[in-house]
SEMIBA-239702 format. One record per residue (C-alpha): residue number from 1; x, y, z. Coordinates in steps of 0.25 Angstrom, whole numbers. Layout:
// SEMIBA-239702
MARBA NUM X Y Z
...
END
This chain:
// SEMIBA-239702
MARBA 1 -89 195 2
MARBA 2 -86 192 16
MARBA 3 -96 181 16
MARBA 4 -91 175 3
MARBA 5 -76 175 9
MARBA 6 -81 169 22
MARBA 7 -89 158 14
MARBA 8 -76 155 5
MARBA 9 -67 154 18
MARBA 10 -78 144 24
MARBA 11 -79 136 12
MARBA 12 -64 135 10
MARBA 13 -61 132 24
MARBA 14 -72 121 25
MARBA 15 -66 115 12
MARBA 16 -52 115 19
MARBA 17 -58 109 32
MARBA 18 -65 98 24
MARBA 19 -52 94 18
MARBA 20 -45 92 32
MARBA 21 -51 79 35
MARBA 22 -47 73 22
MARBA 23 -33 78 24
MARBA 24 -32 71 38
MARBA 25 -41 59 35
MARBA 26 -31 49 33
MARBA 27 -32 49 18
MARBA 28 -18 54 15
MARBA 29 -10 45 7
MARBA 30 2 39 13
MARBA 31 6 31 1
MARBA 32 0 30 -13
MARBA 33 7 21 -24
MARBA 34 5 17 -38
MARBA 35 15 6 -39
MARBA 36 20 -6 -31
MARBA 37 32 -14 -32
MARBA 38 31 -30 -32
MARBA 39 39 -39 -24
MARBA 40 51 -43 -32
MARBA 41 66 -45 -32
MARBA 42 72 -44 -18
MARBA 43 59 -41 -11
MARBA 44 53 -55 -14
MARBA 45 52 -63 -2
MARBA 46 57 -60 12
MARBA 47 71 -56 9
MARBA 48 68 -41 8
MARBA 49 56 -38 15
MARBA 50 51 -23 14
MARBA 51 47 -18 28
MARBA 52 45 -32 33
MARBA 53 36 -37 22
MARBA 54 42 -48 14
MARBA 55 40 -49 -1
MARBA 56 32 -59 -8
MARBA 57 39 -73 -11
MARBA 58 39 -70 -26
MARBA 59 40 -58 -35
MARBA 60 28 -50 -39
MARBA 61 24 -40 -49
MARBA 62 13 -29 -49
MARBA 63 6 -22 -60
MARBA 64 0 -10 -53
MARBA 65 -2 -5 -39
MARBA 66 -7 7 -32
MARBA 67 -12 11 -18
MARBA 68 -12 21 -7
MARBA 69 -10 21 8
MARBA 70 -17 33 17
MARBA 71 -13 38 31
MARBA 72 -24 31 37
MARBA 73 -20 17 31
MARBA 74 -29 16 20
MARBA 75 -22 7 9
MARBA 76 -26 4 -5
MARBA 77 -17 -4 -14
MARBA 78 -21 -9 -28
MARBA 79 -12 -19 -35
MARBA 80 -13 -25 -49
MARBA 81 -5 -36 -54
MARBA 82 2 -40 -41
MARBA 83 7 -54 -45
MARBA 84 19 -63 -45
MARBA 85 30 -59 -54
MARBA 86 27 -65 -68
MARBA 87 42 -70 -69
MARBA 88 52 -79 -61
MARBA 89 53 -83 -50
MARBA 90 37 -84 -50
MARBA 91 31 -97 -54
MARBA 92 25 -96 -68
MARBA 93 12 -100 -63
MARBA 94 12 -88 -53
MARBA 95 18 -77 -62
MARBA 96 9 -65 -63
MARBA 97 -1 -70 -53
MARBA 98 -5 -66 -39
MARBA 99 -7 -79 -31
MARBA 100 -11 -71 -18
MARBA 101 -26 -69 -16
MARBA 102 -24 -57 -7
MARBA 103 -15 -46 -4
MARBA 104 -13 -36 7
MARBA 105 -6 -23 9
MARBA 106 5 -20 19
MARBA 107 9 -6 22
MARBA 108 22 -4 28
MARBA 109 26 8 36
MARBA 110 38 13 43
MARBA 111 34 19 57
MARBA 112 39 25 70
MARBA 113 38 15 81
MARBA 114 44 22 94
MARBA 115 55 29 86
MARBA 116 59 18 77
MARBA 117 55 15 63
MARBA 118 46 3 61
MARBA 119 39 -4 49
MARBA 120 24 -7 51
MARBA 121 17 -15 41
MARBA 122 2 -15 40
MARBA 123 -6 -24 31
MARBA 124 -20 -24 25
MARBA 125 -29 -35 24
MARBA 126 -30 -44 12
MARBA 127 -35 -40 -1
MARBA 128 -39 -49 -13
MARBA 129 -29 -50 -24
MARBA 130 -31 -57 -38
MARBA 131 -22 -66 -46
MARBA 132 -19 -54 -55
MARBA 133 -13 -47 -42
MARBA 134 -24 -36 -41
MARBA 135 -28 -32 -27
MARBA 136 -34 -20 -21
MARBA 137 -30 -17 -6
MARBA 138 -38 -7 2
MARBA 139 -36 -7 17
MARBA 140 -33 1 29
MARBA 141 -20 -2 37
MARBA 142 -15 4 50
MARBA 143 -3 12 47
MARBA 144 7 15 57
MARBA 145 10 30 60
MARBA 146 18 35 54
MARBA 147 18 26 42
MARBA 148 31 30 35
MARBA 149 36 25 21
MARBA 150 24 15 19
MARBA 151 25 3 9
MARBA 152 13 -4 4
MARBA 153 14 -19 1
MARBA 154 4 -28 -6
MARBA 155 7 -41 1
MARBA 156 2 -56 2
MARBA 157 -7 -60 14
MARBA 158 5 -64 21
MARBA 159 12 -51 19
MARBA 160 22 -53 8
MARBA 161 22 -41 -1
MARBA 162 20 -42 -16
MARBA 163 20 -27 -19
MARBA 164 25 -14 -12
MARBA 165 24 1 -14
MARBA 166 36 4 -23
MARBA 167 39 2 -38
MARBA 168 45 -9 -45
END
């Protein structure tokens, strides 16, 4: 009976120890989302940037989005139907299309810089986007520490955002 109890303690203890690296491996999620808000209304253009990131020059719409950000900076964002608004003020020839061949992700964090709060924006590389507005971004970004209240943007190659974590 003692051998069985010792074996059980060893097995359970080993199982717990095997889980410790997974808990501290950087796979913890900082942010997970199933929706994004497209740039529209007062956020279009440079009049009302969010954390220093200007909105695209025209309103956009989005069909679907999801993604996650982990503590070690791994970022996955999938957007579908991220296209120019299918209405005025967009030109009829461009409505409901994506004229931008590649998107990037921008992660914006608030962080502590010597006792003051600062905004730090980090960008991924460029990822292909089709004319239907579908794109998949998988990157690793260098997050500041701490990274408080992160916002994930899908943006143009020049850094104007088309969608951001949030809801319409």
